[in-house]
N, C-alpha and C positions, 0 to 999 in steps of 0.2 A: 553315972550321970552323963548327960550330953555336954560336950565341950562347946565353947563359943569359938566360932571361926574367926581367924585373923582377918581384919578388914583389908590388909595389904596382900593377902594370899589370893592367887587367881582361882578362887573356888566359888565365885558368886554368879548366879544365873538370874536372868530376868524372865519371868513367866508371865504370859498373858492368858486371861480367861476368856473363852469364847462360848457362846450358846451352842449346845449340841444339837438343837432342833433346826438349825439353819445350815444349809449346805456350806461346807468350808470354803469353796471357791468364791461363793457370793460374799462371804465375810472378808476373805483375803483380798478381794478386789478393792474393798473399801479401806482396808488397813495397810496395804502394802506401802503406800507413800508415807504415811506417818511413821510406820515402823522403820523404814529405810532412813528417813530423816533422823530419827532418834538414834539409830545404830551408828550412822556416820558422824554423830556428834562425839563419839569416843574412838572410832577406828574406821579406817577406809578399806580394810581387807576382811573378808569373811573368816579367814583362818584366825585372825586376831580376836574374833568373837566366838571361837570354838567350833567353827564349821569348816572342816577340812574339805568337804564336798561342796562348799559354796552355798549360795542361796537355795539351790534345789534341795540340799540335805536339810537345811533349816526348815524349809516349807514342809517337807515330808515328815520330819520329826514332829513338828508342830501339829500337823494334820493327824498323825497317828496318836499322839498323846492327848490331844483334845478329844478325840473320839472315845478314849478310854477314861480319862480323868477330868475332862472339861477345861483343862489348861495345859500349856506346854511352853517350852523355852524358845525365846527368840535370840537370846545371847547366853553364852555360858563361858565359864573360865575367866571371868573378869575380876579385877579388884573391886571392892565394895563401892568405892567412890564412882567408878565408871558405871557400874550396874545401877546405882542410884540415879545417875544422870540420865541414863536411858529411860528408866522408869518414870522419872519426873517429866520427861518430854512426851511420854505416852499417856499420862493420866487423863488427858482430855479426850483421847481417842478410844481407849478401852481400859478395862480393869486389868491391872498388872501388879506384880509384887516381886521383890528381890528376895531370893532365898540362897542360903549357903548350901552348896551342893559339891562336896569334895570330889565326887566322881566326875564333875564337869571339868575340873582342873586337869584331869588325866586325858581329856579329849582335846586339849589345846597344846600348842607348842610353847606357850608363854614361859613356863618354868625353865626348860632347857635353853630357850633363846635368851632369857634374862641372865642365866648363868654365864652365857658366852659373851655378854655385853659388859666387859670389864674395861677399865682404862687401858688404852693401848690396842684394843681389839679393832681389827679392820671391819668396816661396815659399808653396806650399800645404803644410799638414801632412797627410800621408797618413792617419794614424789619427784625425784630428779633422776631420770633414767641414766644409767651408766655412771652416776656420780659415786665416788668412793671417798672415804675419809677414815678417821679413827676416833674412837671414844676417848675424850679427854677427861671427862668426869662423869660420875653417876650420882644422882640425888640420894639423899639419905634413905628415902623410901624405896629407892630402886626403880622408880617409874618414870624418870626423866633423865635425859642424857645430853651432855654437851659434846658436840662433835666438831672436829676440825676437818674441813674438806680438803681434798688434795689440791684445790686451787687457793687454799689459805684462808677460807672464811671460817669464823667460829659461829656455829649455830647452837644456841643455848636452849636448854629445857625441852628438847625434842621428846615426845612420848614414844614408848616402845614400839608402837605400830608404825612409826615413821622411819625406822631403821631396821636392818636385819644383818646378821653376821655375813661377811663376805664369803662366798662359797669357795673361792680359790684365793689363796694368799701366795703371791710371788715374793721371793726373798728380796728382790730389788725394790718392789713397791713398799713392803713393810720396812725395809731399812731406811727409806727416804721419808716416811711419814713424819717422823720427829723433826727431820731437817725442814720440811715444808712448814710444820707448825712453828718452829723457831723463826723461820724467815717471815712468818706472818705476825711475829711478835708474841706468840703464845709460849709461856714458860711453865705451864702446869704439868700434871702427871702425864706421862706418855711422850712429852717433848724432851724431858731431861736426859733420858738414857735410851738410846736405841740398841 
């Protein structure tokens, strides 16, 4: 039998249905703005929505799949709640549906990134250029993170698309992250033992 996909697994895609008898570019011109608004309600990076090649990859994949099947993905590799949010924001603009697509999870970096985001991990803040911090806590569902920044701020409940593992970890920076957290009054995981 067919198993039920885990709502917390990054395997959910949002497909939109488009008429095959109307040129894609004509339809896309009308849908681009509502699609972009719906997508940015859950993530600000194309890679977080399963598109390593950015908007161009999404548009070309959508165009080719619509020509074959009448529908195609605009987001993939999401947890079900985020996929549902995108779909609900698009329902007035076009016909869409949320589908479990285990192959979509393989197209994203969500799973390896999530595995790297454990308490104590060094991270970059996506919306604050050059800002670093460390993960202080991870939500039970694994989709929200408390981060203590290097300047001592505690940012609570950040979604995964707002942080990414730091690419280079210097020993001096890592060794002082807990000290900075303690000086900011934080005593949770990651601050106790450097």
